[in-house]
N, CA, C and O of each residue as an XYZ file, in Angstrom:
248
protein
N    -101.347   -108.240    -46.700
C    -102.296   -106.907    -45.509
C    -102.168   -108.002    -44.347
O    -102.827   -108.998    -44.051
N    -100.853   -107.285    -43.734
C    -101.291   -107.639    -42.537
C    -101.634   -106.921    -41.221
O    -100.795   -106.217    -40.657
N    -102.542   -107.055    -40.865
C    -103.340   -105.942    -39.903
C    -103.087   -106.852    -38.288
O    -103.326   -108.036    -38.048
N    -102.569   -105.861    -37.443
C    -102.289   -106.211    -36.179
C    -103.824   -105.950    -35.119
O    -104.380   -104.861    -34.981
N    -104.292   -107.354    -34.431
C    -105.403   -106.819    -34.030
C    -104.933   -106.730    -32.676
O    -105.715   -107.159    -31.828
N    -103.942   -106.317    -32.320
C    -103.587   -105.938    -31.031
C    -103.639   -104.320    -31.400
O    -104.447   -103.617    -30.793
N    -102.771   -103.744    -32.399
C    -103.048   -102.600    -32.660
C    -104.335   -101.703    -33.161
O    -104.740   -100.585    -33.480
N    -104.562   -102.712    -33.025
C    -106.574   -102.063    -33.385
C    -107.296   -101.761    -32.074
O    -108.178   -100.954    -31.781
N    -106.546   -102.786    -31.308
C    -107.496   -102.992    -30.053
C    -106.472   -102.169    -28.840
O    -106.821   -101.961    -27.678
N    -105.388   -101.851    -29.336
C    -104.845   -100.448    -28.125
C    -105.310    -99.024    -28.789
O    -105.069    -97.862    -28.462
N    -106.121    -99.628    -29.920
C    -106.571    -98.263    -30.846
C    -108.029    -97.865    -30.217
O    -108.654    -96.806    -30.276
N    -108.290    -98.935    -29.684
C    -110.220    -98.511    -29.647
C    -110.040    -98.982    -28.174
O    -110.937    -99.794    -27.947
N    -109.329    -98.825    -27.189
C    -109.367    -98.500    -26.156
C    -108.845    -97.409    -26.102
O    -109.586    -96.506    -25.713
N    -107.198    -96.984    -26.503
C    -107.559    -95.273    -26.864
C    -108.673    -94.681    -26.855
O    -109.250    -94.355    -25.818
N    -108.997    -94.526    -27.725
C    -110.523    -93.890    -27.831
C    -111.088    -94.178    -27.081
O    -111.589    -93.139    -26.652
N    -111.471    -95.090    -26.440
C    -112.596    -94.974    -25.254
C    -112.215    -94.358    -24.370
O    -112.986    -93.576    -23.814
N    -110.797    -94.515    -23.910
C    -110.094    -93.903    -22.685
C    -110.400    -92.473    -22.695
O    -110.939    -91.952    -21.719
N    -109.990    -91.605    -24.063
C    -109.908    -90.070    -24.254
C    -111.663    -89.913    -23.737
O    -111.910    -89.024    -22.923
N    -112.817    -90.802    -24.245
C    -114.213    -90.391    -24.191
C    -114.624    -90.060    -23.001
O    -115.273    -89.107    -22.570
N    -113.916    -91.450    -22.292
C    -114.102    -91.364    -20.798
C    -113.507    -90.234    -20.331
O    -114.101    -89.462    -19.578
N    -112.613    -90.095    -20.631
C    -111.861    -88.453    -19.606
C    -112.686    -87.063    -20.325
O    -112.577    -85.918    -19.886
N    -113.072    -87.247    -20.877
C    -114.032    -85.894    -21.341
C    -115.301    -86.492    -20.799
O    -115.977    -85.601    -20.285
N    -115.731    -87.381    -20.743
C    -117.200    -87.323    -19.655
C    -116.739    -87.169    -18.286
O    -117.562    -86.714    -17.491
N    -115.616    -87.454    -17.872
C    -115.385    -87.300    -16.237
C    -115.291    -85.246    -16.347
O    -115.914    -84.473    -15.619
N    -114.476    -84.928    -17.300
C    -114.400    -83.578    -16.952
C    -115.673    -82.970    -17.337
O    -115.909    -81.932    -16.719
N    -116.528    -83.314    -18.155
C    -117.874    -82.397    -18.374
C    -118.834    -82.749    -17.174
O    -119.881    -82.147    -16.937
N    -118.325    -83.823    -16.441
C    -119.447    -84.748    -14.824
C    -119.425    -83.627    -13.925
O    -118.338    -83.076    -13.751
N    -120.605    -83.127    -13.230
C    -120.537    -82.224    -12.150
C    -120.162    -82.529    -10.659
O    -120.744    -82.090     -9.667
N    -119.084    -83.362    -10.692
C    -118.365    -83.577     -9.435
C    -117.132    -82.718     -8.919
O    -116.743    -81.749     -9.571
N    -116.624    -83.042     -7.917
C    -115.928    -82.612     -7.247
C    -114.809    -82.371     -8.083
O    -114.797    -83.208     -8.985
N    -113.534    -81.296     -8.184
C    -112.461    -81.346     -8.524
C    -111.972    -83.031     -8.455
O    -112.105    -83.901     -9.315
N    -111.442    -83.100     -7.265
C    -110.690    -84.170     -6.447
C    -111.299    -85.366     -7.375
O    -110.813    -86.070     -8.260
N    -112.393    -85.287     -6.859
C    -113.108    -87.076     -7.517
C    -112.682    -87.166     -9.447
O    -112.297    -88.130    -10.110
N    -113.016    -85.461     -9.936
C    -112.605    -85.668    -11.331
C    -110.885    -86.714    -11.144
O    -110.581    -87.858    -11.481
N    -110.217    -85.726    -10.533
C    -108.742    -86.342    -10.253
C    -108.761    -87.365    -10.870
O    -108.527    -87.436    -12.076
N    -109.230    -88.947     -9.650
C    -109.110    -89.824     -9.156
C    -109.868    -90.375    -10.538
O    -109.007    -91.037    -11.119
N    -110.679    -90.388    -11.053
C    -111.046    -90.924    -11.632
C    -110.120    -90.869    -12.848
O    -109.682    -91.944    -13.257
N    -109.737    -89.630    -13.534
C    -108.732    -89.639    -15.115
C    -108.089    -90.579    -14.785
O    -107.966    -91.589    -15.479
N    -107.292    -90.314    -13.071
C    -105.802    -90.680    -13.393
C    -106.138    -92.894    -13.233
O    -105.351    -93.768    -13.598
N    -107.335    -93.060    -12.676
C    -107.545    -94.544    -12.786
C    -107.625    -94.777    -14.106
O    -107.095    -95.758    -14.626
N    -108.287    -93.905    -14.747
C    -108.968    -94.203    -16.416
C    -107.331    -94.516    -17.310
O    -107.160    -95.386    -18.164
N    -106.056    -93.311    -16.690
C    -104.528    -93.250    -17.179
C    -103.842    -94.449    -17.171
O    -103.222    -94.997    -18.083
N    -104.092    -94.901    -15.650
C    -103.234    -95.741    -15.273
C    -103.556    -97.344    -15.235
O    -102.657    -98.170    -15.073
N    -105.026    -97.723    -15.412
C    -105.640    -98.542    -15.511
C    -106.458    -98.616    -17.272
O    -107.665    -98.823    -17.397
N    -105.525    -98.405    -18.458
C    -106.384    -97.881    -19.798
C    -107.676    -99.158    -19.950
O    -108.639    -99.030    -20.707
N    -107.476   -100.170    -19.204
C    -108.978   -100.862    -19.887
C    -109.559   -101.383    -18.893
O    -110.466   -102.192    -19.090
N    -109.274   -101.129    -17.956
C    -109.618   -101.830    -16.164
C    -110.739   -100.587    -15.835
O    -111.926   -100.624    -15.512
N    -109.786    -99.473    -16.074
C    -110.318    -98.408    -15.523
C    -111.401    -97.597    -16.415
O    -112.126    -96.673    -16.049
N    -111.313    -98.155    -17.582
C    -112.663    -97.561    -18.607
C    -113.806    -98.609    -18.235
O    -114.844    -98.029    -17.918
N    -113.905   -100.260    -18.183
C    -114.661   -100.599    -17.737
C    -115.590    -99.793    -16.335
O    -116.725    -99.333    -16.209
N    -114.476    -99.930    -15.516
C    -114.928    -99.343    -14.059
C    -115.650    -98.150    -14.376
O    -116.838    -98.396    -14.169
N    -115.481    -96.793    -14.841
C    -115.905    -96.090    -14.960
C    -117.206    -96.005    -15.859
O    -118.103    -95.227    -15.535
N    -117.321    -96.849    -17.054
C    -118.394    -97.450    -17.549
C    -119.291    -97.643    -16.546
O    -120.270    -96.953    -16.828
N    -119.462    -98.195    -15.568
C    -120.604    -99.108    -14.765
C    -120.272    -98.163    -13.627
O    -121.232    -98.403    -12.895
N    -119.618    -97.328    -13.043
C    -119.687    -96.804    -11.515
C    -119.234    -95.148    -11.281
O    -119.399    -94.388    -10.327
N    -118.480    -94.945    -12.848
C    -117.612    -93.389    -12.650
C    -118.980    -92.316    -13.175
O    -119.955    -92.881    -13.670
N    -118.990    -91.242    -13.081
C    -119.462    -89.841    -13.096
C    -120.167    -89.628    -14.577
O    -119.700    -90.084    -15.620
N    -121.044    -89.065    -14.501
C    -121.875    -89.571    -16.308
C    -121.691    -87.845    -16.628
O    -121.913    -87.106    -15.669
N    -121.352    -87.305    -17.747
C    -121.830    -85.571    -18.289
C    -122.915    -85.595    -17.864
O    -123.499    -86.649    -17.611
N    -123.378    -84.516    -17.707
C    -125.036    -84.237    -17.693
C    -125.359    -83.205    -18.772
O    -124.578    -82.375    -19.238
N    -126.478    -83.373    -19.049
C    -127.527    -83.088    -20.515
C    -127.579    -81.801    -20.271
O    -128.520    -81.384    -19.597
N    -126.833    -81.122    -20.641
C    -127.338    -79.646    -20.587
C    -126.670    -78.637    -20.156
O    -127.174    -77.514    -20.162
Protein backbone atom coordinates (compact mmCIF):
# COMPACT_ATOMS: atom_id res chain seq x y z
CA UNK A 1 0.00 0.00 0.00
CA UNK A 2 1.71 3.12 -1.23
CA UNK A 3 0.37 6.32 0.36
CA UNK A 4 1.72 9.55 -1.05
CA UNK A 5 2.31 12.10 1.67
CA UNK A 6 2.22 14.98 -0.79
CA UNK A 7 -1.26 13.92 -1.95
CA UNK A 8 -2.53 13.78 1.62
CA UNK A 9 -0.94 17.12 2.48
CA UNK A 10 -2.41 18.68 -0.65
CA UNK A 11 -5.86 17.38 0.28
CA UNK A 12 -5.57 18.83 3.79
CA UNK A 13 -4.51 22.22 2.40
CA UNK A 14 -7.41 22.12 -0.06
CA UNK A 15 -9.89 21.39 2.74
CA UNK A 16 -8.37 24.19 4.83
CA UNK A 17 -8.66 26.62 1.92
CA UNK A 18 -12.34 25.75 1.40
CA UNK A 19 -12.96 26.25 5.14
CA UNK A 20 -11.18 29.63 5.03
CA UNK A 21 -13.16 30.80 1.98
CA UNK A 22 -16.45 29.84 3.64
CA UNK A 23 -15.47 31.77 6.77
CA UNK A 24 -14.41 34.77 4.69
CA UNK A 25 -17.79 34.73 2.91
CA UNK A 26 -19.61 34.72 6.25
CA UNK A 27 -17.60 37.59 7.74
CA UNK A 28 -18.98 41.11 7.99
CA UNK A 29 -16.18 42.85 6.08
CA UNK A 30 -16.79 44.72 2.84
CA UNK A 31 -17.17 42.87 -0.43
CA UNK A 32 -13.82 44.26 -1.63
CA UNK A 33 -12.02 42.93 1.44
CA UNK A 34 -13.68 39.54 1.01
CA UNK A 35 -12.53 39.43 -2.61
CA UNK A 36 -8.94 40.26 -1.66
CA UNK A 37 -8.87 37.60 1.06
CA UNK A 38 -10.35 34.95 -1.22
CA UNK A 39 -7.83 35.78 -3.96
CA UNK A 40 -4.98 35.54 -1.44
CA UNK A 41 -6.14 32.11 -0.30
CA UNK A 42 -6.65 30.92 -3.89
CA UNK A 43 -3.34 32.16 -5.33
CA UNK A 44 -1.19 31.25 -2.32
CA UNK A 45 -2.93 28.18 -0.90
CA UNK A 46 -0.69 27.37 2.08
CA UNK A 47 0.70 30.82 2.80
CA UNK A 48 -2.68 32.48 2.22
CA UNK A 49 -4.32 30.03 4.62
CA UNK A 50 -1.74 30.76 7.31
CA UNK A 51 -2.01 34.54 6.86
CA UNK A 52 -5.82 34.36 6.90
CA UNK A 53 -5.79 32.24 10.06
CA UNK A 54 -3.82 34.84 12.00
CA UNK A 55 -4.93 38.12 10.41
CA UNK A 56 -8.04 37.57 8.33
CA UNK A 57 -11.67 38.40 8.96
CA UNK A 58 -13.52 35.92 11.11
CA UNK A 59 -17.11 34.78 10.74
CA UNK A 60 -19.48 36.17 13.31
CA UNK A 61 -21.44 33.91 15.62
CA UNK A 62 -25.10 34.51 15.15
